[in-house]
N, C-alpha and C positions, 0 to 999 in steps of 0.2 A: 713559610704561615709559621706562624704565631699560632701551639695550638686554643687561644683564645678565639678565633677567629675560624672553627671552620663553616662551610653550613649548617650542619651533620643534613641533606637533603638529598632526597634523591637524584638532584639534578643540581648541575652548575653553572657559575653565572657565564659561562659558554653559551649552552643552551639558553641561555635570551634574548632578546633582539636587542634590546633596551641597559640593559645591564652586562652586556662584554665583555668591557673595556674597562669598567673599573673591578676595583683592588677591594679583595673581602671584607680587609679591615675598614673599610670606608662606609658599610652598612651600617657597621657596629658604631660611632661615631653618635647619631642623634635620636634617639630610640622612636623619635615623636613625629618621627616625617612619615606621608602616606605612603605607601614604595609599591607598586605594581608592573611586576615584572609578570612577560608576555611569553611566550614559548615557542620559538622555534625548530624544537627537534619536537616531536609527538611521544609520547608516554603513554602504554599502556596502565593502566590501572585499573584494580576489581580494589572493590570501595564500598559501602556500604551508605546509603543517602537515605538521612535522616528523616526528608522533607515527605518517601517513598517507606517511612515504616520500617528504615532499615536493609528495607532489601538489597541485597548484591548483588552490582553487575559491574561491569564494565564499560571505562572509557576513557578521555584523556584529554587531561588539562591543560586548558589553556591560558590561565594566565595563577599566576598569584599572587593574592594582596595582605597588606602589612605595616600593622601601627606600627605598633611593635617589634619591629625584627629581632628575631630573629620567626616573631608568630606571624601566624595568619593563616589564612583563608585560599583551599582553589577553587578554582571555579571551571564549568565542564558543562556540554548540551548532551543531556541524552535526552529521546525522544520527544526531539526539538522545541525542550525547557530548558534554561539554566539552572545547577544544582550549586548549588555551594559545601565543601568539603573541609575537614584537616586532618590533616595528620594520623587522630585519632582513628580519621572514620578506614583509614585507608588497610586495607587486608593481604594485596598482595602486591607488588609493582611487576606486572609482565617483563615490557625491556622499560 
């Protein structure tokens, strides 16, 4: 794989339900497409949630949404509410 087309994420396309068979380089061909990656593999992350005054919590993201791939945001559920966060909010990747 060409180095120009690395995801540079803690997850791979094989960890998603809807992009597992696509080639990584194909994601970079049209950056104006909104893509939603649903995770089939659970990940435990320590993140800061801005809506909770940067409270540090442990969450498992359910999806990654991007309009200008590879930039985007993650969605998780914490205390029965949906929250979004970016890679800048990730403090630690537990698994």
